[in-house]
N, C-alpha and C positions, 0 to 999 in steps of 0.2 A: 504494500500500500504506500502511495506517495503522501507526502505531507499535504494537508488541506490547503496550504497557502501556495503550493507549487502549481504552476501552470504546465499541464502535460505537453502543450504545444511548444514550450520552450525546449523540450528534449529533442525536437526535430533538428535543432541546430547545435546540439551538444555532442561532442565526441565522447565515446566511451574510453575505457582504458586502452583499447587497441587502436584508438584514433579512427574508428569507423562509425559513421552515423547510421542509425538503424532505419531512418526513413529512406524510401526509395530514391535513388539518384546516384550521383557520382561518388558518394561515400560508401557504397557497397563494397564489401570485401571482394578482392579478386577471386573469382570462382576456382582458379587453379593455383591459388597461393600455396606455396610449400611443396609443389609437385614438380618433379623434373620434367620439363616440357621439351627437352631436346629431341629432335626427330631421330628415331633409331636408324642405324646404318642399314642401307638397303631399301629404305622407304623414301619415295620421291616427295620432297617437301611441297612442291606446287600442287601435285595431285592430292596429297593428304589435306592440304588447306582447302582446296575446292570441294572435296568430299565432305569435310566437316562443315563447310559453309552451307552446302546443300541441305544437310540434315538439320543444321541450326536454323536455317531459314524456314524449313517446314514447321519447326516447333514455334518459332517466333510469330509467324503470321497466324498460325492456327490458335496459339494462345491468345492473340489479340481478338480473334473472332469469338472465342469462348468468353473472354472478359466482357464483351458487349452484352452478354446475357445477364450479368449481375444486376440485380434489382428487378429483372423481368421474369424470373422463373416462378412457377406457381406455389412452391413451398420452400420454407427456409432450409429444409434438409437438402433439397436439390440445388439451392443456391450455394450452400456450403460445398457440396460435392463438385459442382462445375467450377467453382472458384479454385478449389484445390487442384483440380485437373489442369486448369489454366496456369496455376503457379508451378506445378510440376514441369509443364512444357516450357515455361519461361526459364526455369532453372536449367533445363536441358539446353535451351537456346544459348544461355549465357556461357555455359561450359564449352559448347561446340563452337560458338563464334570466337571465344577466347582461344581455343585450340587452333582455329584457322589463322588467327592473327599471330600466334606464337610460331606457327610453322612458316609463315611468310610475314615478317614484321612490318614490311612496307604497307600492308593492308590496314594497319592501325589496330586499335583495341576494340572491345566488344561494343562500346558506345558508338564509335565511328561506324562500325559495320551495321549496327542496328538502325541508326538514325540518320546517317549521312550518305548512304548509297541511294541511287535512283532506281526506278522500277526495273529496268532491264539488267541491272547488276544483281538482282535477287535470283536465287536458283532453286526456289521451292517448287514442289509439284503444284499443279493448278487446283487439285482437290481442296486445298486449304484456303483458297482465296475469297470465295463469295460468302456473303452473310447467310445465316440460316433464316428461313421464313417462319419456321415454327419449331416446337420442341421435337417433333418427329424427325425433322431434318437434322437437328442437332445430334440426336442419339444415333441415327443411321450413319451419318458421316463419321462420328466418333468411333462407331463400331468398325467401319472400314479402315479408317486411319490407324486406330490402335492395334487392330489385328495385323496389319501390314508392318507397322513399326515394331511390334513385339517380335515378329519373326526375324526382322533385320537385327534388332538389338541382341537377341539371344545368340546369334551367330557372331556379331561384332564383339561380344564379350571375350572371344578368343583372338581378337585382332593382334597383329604384330606390333601395333602401336599401343604401348601400355596405357597411355592417357585415354585414347579412344576406347580401349577395352574397359577401362574403369568407368567411363561415362556411360557406356552401353550397359554394363552390368547393373549399375544403379538405376539407369533409365528403364531397364526391362522390368524391374520390380514395380515401378510406377505405372508403366504402360499396361502391365498385366491387370492392375486394378481398373484402369481406364476402360479396358476391353470388357471386363466383367460388369462394370457399371452400365456401359452402353448395351451390352447383350441382354441384361436383365430388363432394361426398358424396351428394347426392340421386341422382346417376347411379350411383355405386358401389353404393349400397344398393338402389336400385330394380331395377337390372340385375344383382344379386348372387345371394345364396342365397334359397331359398324363404322363410326366416325374415326376412331383411333386407327382402325385397320386401313381405312381409305387414305388417311394422311401418311401412314407409314409406307404404304405401297407407293404413294406419290413421291415420298422422299427417296425411295430406292430408284424410282424413275429419274429423279433429278441427278443423283450422284453417280449412277452407274456409268454414264459416258466418260467419267473422269477416272475410272478404276484402271483401265488399260494402261494409262500412262505410268502407273506405279511400277509396272513390270517391264517397261521399255528398255531398249539397249542403252547402256551408259558407258561412254568412253572413259570416264574417270575411273571406274572400278577396274577396267582392264589394265590401268597403269598401277594398280595397287594390289597385286596378288598377295593373298594372305593377310591383307590389312583391311580392305573394304569387302563388301558383300555384293555380288551381282544380284540385282533385284529379281531377275528372271528365276533364280534358284529357289526363291521362297514362294513362288506363285502357287504351286500345288498345295502347299500347306495352308496358305491364306484362303484359297478357294474352298478347301475342305472345311476349314473352321467357320467361314461365313455360311456355308451351306448348312452346317449343323445348327447354327443359331436360327437361320431363316426357316428351317424345317420345323423347329420347335415353335416358332412364331406363326406357323402355317402361312408363310409368305413365299413367293417365288422371285428369283432374280429376273428382272425384266430383260428382254432381248432387244437391246437398243445399240446403235452403232457408237463407237467411241468418239470422243471429241477430237477432231483432227488438229494438225499442227497449225501454228500461226507463222506465216512466212517461212515455212519449212522447219520450224523449231517448236520445242515444248518448254515446260517450266524450267527444267534443268538447263536449258539453253538460254534462259532469260526472256523467253516469249511467254507472255501471260495474258489472262483475261483482263478486261477493264476493271474488274472488281479489285485487283491488287492495288491499282493506283489510288482508289478511294480509301482502302484500308491504310496505306502508307501515309496518306495525307493526314489522317487522324493520329496514327502511331508516331509520326515524326514531327508533328506540329510544334510542340514545346521546344524540342531540341533545335529545330531550325529557326524558330523565332528568337531564341536566346542562345546563340552559339557560344560555346565555352563557359556557359553558366555552371555554377556549383551551388549546392544547397545542403 
């Protein structure tokens, strides 16, 4: 308990014993502090940086989209759950972007990578870009994303880069919960009322065109044997897992064509939907309006 005369908001600008402010901002502890971040021999630094950047961008953009639901969810329990999922992904983004910057110092730190890159410099998959129209879209997309990311992270826990391996091992535990949370809701909605079933089927229809991109060819992984995971190798596992959840929910995967490339490129190439620009305008607004600011 604080003293009744103390103003808790004063603590926002107060350093603790480790000289780190607890409020969000530039006072955050370096997520890789105390870790040997030298790139191991035999691992190509540029490719490692690009790979971590892609995985970090997935988490950063999707975390932002989930944060948009805070105060909009129907129950406090769901608000807490989604907020925690968004925070988990933000933590993953911080570590992965920091790893990318340490592998290639000229890229800058996590703040620069998160807030000062332009749209075509982001390497996230397009699945994470658009806003959810309703709660059914939120949980269906989360199910797809978390199932895919879990399969990747479980394999990345054995990466030749010990930093990436540690990030993936920790992240796998988090994403496993994300998947369980989403799966539970997809089953409840799909096998629920006529309206919840209709909305969940519509959500599958919306996100299905963006699934194919998750398993597409990736030139970066080819340059990182033993370090990265070829997304094509997790496809069968992901498809089987999704099929099991949808069967329990009495839902079927829609047969719709995948979203095609933009100017020959996909999200990993820096080619995005217009939704990413809108998301970044909000995500980066404060940092761009107050360059170099600290608090």
